[in-house]
N, C-alpha and C positions, 0 to 999 in steps of 0.2 A: 826747766825742761821746755824747749821749743819744738815745733814740728820738725825743724831741720835736724834736731838731735835725736829724734825717734828713728830707730833702725827700720828700714823697709816700710811696709804698710802704706805705700804711696797712694794707692787707690782710696783707702780709707781716709788718709789725711786730706786728699782733695775733696772727698765727699763731705767731711766735717767742715772744712773751710767754706765750701759752697753753701751748705745749709746755714752756717752762721752768718755769712754775708747777705743771704736772702731773708734772714729773720725767721727761718723755718727750723727753730731749735725745739726738738721734742723734750718735754719737761722731765721725762724719766727714760734713761737709756741704760742698757745692759751691755757692757763690754766683755766679751767672752774670748779668752785666749789661753792656750796652754802655757805652762810655765816658761818664762824666757822669751815669749813672743812680743812682749811690750805693751800689754793692756793698760797697766798703770801709767807708764810714761806717756802713752797716747792720751789717756784721760787728763793728765796734768797739762799736757801741751794744748789740748782742746780747751781746757779751762782758761789757760792763759790767753788764748785767742779770743774767747768770748768776753773775758773781763777787760783785756787790754787792747784788743785790736792789733793794729800793726805799728803804731807810732806813739804809744803812750809810755814815755820813758819812766815816769814816776810809778805807774802801775807795774811795769816790768821789773823795776827794782824790788818792789814788794814780793813779786812772784819769785824772783831769784832767791829770796831768803824764805820763801814759803810762809810769808807773814801777811799776806793780803787779808784784810778783815772780812771779806765776803767769800773766802774759801774755807771750807770746813772738811775735816776728815773723820771717818769712823773706821776702825780696824780692830782685829781680834786683840784682846788683852788678857793678862793673867794676873793672879795675885803674886805679890813679891814681898820682900822684907819691908819695903816702904809703903806698899799699898796692900794691906792685909785682907780687905774685903771689898766687894762691889767695885772692882776696878772699871774704869772707863777711859776712853781714848785721850781725853784731856789730861789725865794723870801721867801720860807718857809722851806728851807732845814734843818735848825737847829731844828725846831719843828717836822719835819718829822722823823729825826733820833731819837729824844726823843720818839716819838710815837711808832716807831718800837721796841725800846728797852723796853718800858714800857709794851707793849702788841702787839706782832706781829700778833696775831689773831684778833686784833681790826677791827671794821667795819667802814663804811663811817660815820655813826652817831658818833662813837667815835672820828673819825678824826676831824669832825666839832666841836665837843665838846672840843677837844684839842685846836683848834683855837679860841674857845670862841664865835662862831657864828652859833648857831643852827637855826637862823631865815633865813639863806640863803642856796641856793642850788648851789653847785660848779659845775664846768665843766672843761674839758681839752681844752684849747684854742689854737688858731693858733700860738700864741706867743711861747708856749711850743714847738710846732712842728718845728717852724723856728729855735729855739735855738738848739734843739737836732740834727737837720739836719746838722748844722755847726759842732757840736761836733763829730758826727759819721763820718763825712767826713775826719777827721784828723786821723793820725796814732795812734794806741794805745800806751799808755805810757810805758807799760812793754812788748810790742812785741807780746802779745797774743791776746785774744779776747777782743772786746769792746761789752759791754752788756747793753741793755736798757730794763728796766722793766716798763711797763705801767700798773699801778694799777687802777682798776675800769675803764677798757678800754671802757666800754659802755658809759662812760661819755664824750667821745670825741665829740665835736660839729662837724658839717659837714665840716667847713673849715679845722680844724685840722686833721680830718680823711683823707680828700682828700690830704692834704699836706704830711701826713705820708705814704700814700698808695704806692708811688713809691719806697721809701726806704724799705718798707716791702716786696715789690715784688722783688726788685733788690738791696739788701744791699751791701755795700762795703765788701771786703774780710774780713773774720774772724769777722763778726758782728752777734751778736745774739740778737734778739728782742723777748721779752716775754710779751705777753699781759695777764693780769689777770682780770677775770670778774666773777661776780655772775649771770649775765644776758646775756647768750649767744645770745638770740634772739634779743637783742638790738645792737649787733655788726653788722656793715655794711657787707652785703654779699660779697662785693668786697674785704674786708679785711679778712673776715673769710675764704674765699676760698683759700687764699694765705698762710694760717697758718696750721701747724700740730696741731690738737686739742687734748688736754689731759683732760679727765674728772676725777675729784676727787669724791670719794664716801663720803657720810656722815660718820662721825666717829662712831664707835661702842660704846655702853654704857660701855663696858669693858675698852676700850682705854681711854675714858674720865674719868671714875672712877679712874683708875690707875694714870692718870696724876694729878688729884685732890689730891689723897693720897700722891703721891711722891713730887709734886711741892708745895702744899699748906698745907700739913700735915692735911688733912681732914680725919675724922674718917670714917671707911669703909662703914658703913650703910648710913651715910649722903652722902658720895661720890656716892654711887649707886643710891640714891634717886635723887640727882642733875643730874646725868648722864641720868637718865630716863626722867627727865623734860626737859633736854636740847635738846632732839630730834636730836642728831648727830652734834650739834654745840658747839664747845669749847668756842666760844664767849659768847653764851647764858649761858653756865655753869659758867663761871667767873662772869657774871652779876648776876646770882642767888646767887652764893657764897658770893659775896661782897654786895649783895642787892643794886647794883649800878644803881638804877632807880629812879631818883629824881622826876619823874612824876607819879601820882597815876592812872595808866592806868586802874586798876581793878575798882577803884571808878568811874572813868569817864564812863566806859562801863556800869556798873550797873545803874548809874544815867540815862544814855541814854536809855537803854531798859525799865526801869521802867517808864520813862516819855513817851516813845512811847506807852506803854500799856495804860497809862491814856489818851492819846490823841485820842484813838479810840472813835469816837462819842462824843468827848468832845472838842469843838473848843477852849475853854479857855486854855487847856493844851498845845496848839500849842506854846504859849508864853514860856513854859518851854523848848520846843525843840529849839526855837530861842535863848534862853538864854544859853542853853548848847552849841549850835553852836558857839556863840560868845566867850565862854570860850575856846573852842578848837582852834578857829581861832586866838586867841591872842598869841598862842605859835608858835614857829618856824616851818617852813614847814617840815623840816626833822623829827621833833617830831610828827607832825600831821601824816605823812606817817607811822612812826613806830607805832603809836597808832592804825591806821587803820589796819595795818598788825596784831597787837595784837587782834583786834576785829575779824578778819578773823579766827585766831587760836581758839578763844573762841567759835565761832559758829561751827567750825569743831569739837571741843571737845564735844560740846553739842550734835551734831548729832551722834557722836560715842556712847555717853551715851544713847541716845534715841534708838539706835539699839543694845544695850546691849554689846557693845565692851569695857567694863570697863577697861580691861587690857591695852588698848591703850590710856587711858586718863591720862594726866600728869598735866594739869593746875589746880590750886587751888585758885581761886579768893578769896582774903581775905577781904570780905566786910560783915558787920553785916547783918544778916537775909537774906543773899543770898546764895542759894545752887545751884550748877550747875545741880544737879539731878532734881530739881524742874523746872529749866528753860528749860531743855532738851526737854520736850514734845512739845515745841513751835518751835523747829527746826527740820524740816523733809524733806523728799524727794520732797515735793510740793513747798517748798520755798527756800531751801538752794542754788540752782543754781542762782536764782534771787538775793539773798542776796550777794553771792560772786560777781556777776556781778556788782551790785551797789557799793560795796566796792572797787572793782578793778577800776571802772570808776572814783570814787572819788580820788583814789590815782593817776590815770593818769592825771586828770585835775589839781590836786595840783602840780604835778611834772612840769606841764607846766604853772605854776604861775597863775592859775585861782583864782578868788575871793573865798578865803577859807570859808568865812561866807555863801555865797550863795551855794557853793558846799555842805557844811555840813548840811545846812538847808534842801536842796533838798533831801539829803541822809536820813535825819531823818524823813521827811514826808513819804518817800517811805518805810522806815522801819516800820512805824506805820501800814501800810497796810500789809506788808509781814509777820510781826510777828504774825498776826492773821490768816494767810492763812493755811488751813488744807486740 
């Protein structure tokens, strides 16, 4: 990944090049960008520039294969059949390199999918921190910088974050630590305060459309439509393009709200909500969270339709006899905040390994009340 391959973010690319050329490289940097904005590709391109400059062909070859000895990664990991306890990033290095080469704009869901374990939630553990502390304490192989990229840094558990805090605060000479996150608020304040923070913008529709046309040979009108639907996320654009969603989120959503409508004053319909909750609870936790984020988007789109902001609507649920325009009047200023809150609370509790069936059943019963609130 080179700067020229990173989509958009031209101001930040120029800023990073300027600071590197002038020798003003902050030892700890926090790259913050929403999913699909390119925070990880930008971090890797920056790393290449710091390590290789503009004309070091041997260094560039190593970066092409992500095998430069002075570049290190930490990322969330999970237990698997092969790694049954205390997993760490080096246990999955081959899969990680394949993941980056296949889609550097991939998200956490894509990473777990690559590992084949969507029913687990990963984290960055203290074993990772201990290993990288030893590595960074050594001299660099090639006499320049040693660089650590921590992807999804908000997934560091407390022991690992505390372990890494000192080296983030006082790293060895010529050490660069780049933390990459989509959720800045979940980064410990003690770590965030020691980093220079760089915020990425969402990608423009023009940038995404051009990338789809140039990289995937997508016809212009189709590329523009996908770019509009992706809402600034190249990750989402690729997902739409490849139809790479094996789970019928739109069908689940429509079944959910239809059952919630029937349940109003009809106790027997509660069984339908419980059945729906059991279905969603049977899938992996990461998929549950992704689905609930999708539900949040649909409610937001319905609200926009209700208030006649049709030009901002991009979702098109593909379910027979369901039209977002007909659903929109039931989402309004009197219930949208409560709906958002209940969805956010459900995601929060699922992230903390709560009982998914109970969480989703409770959410469904509350939706039955909220959907009729005017």
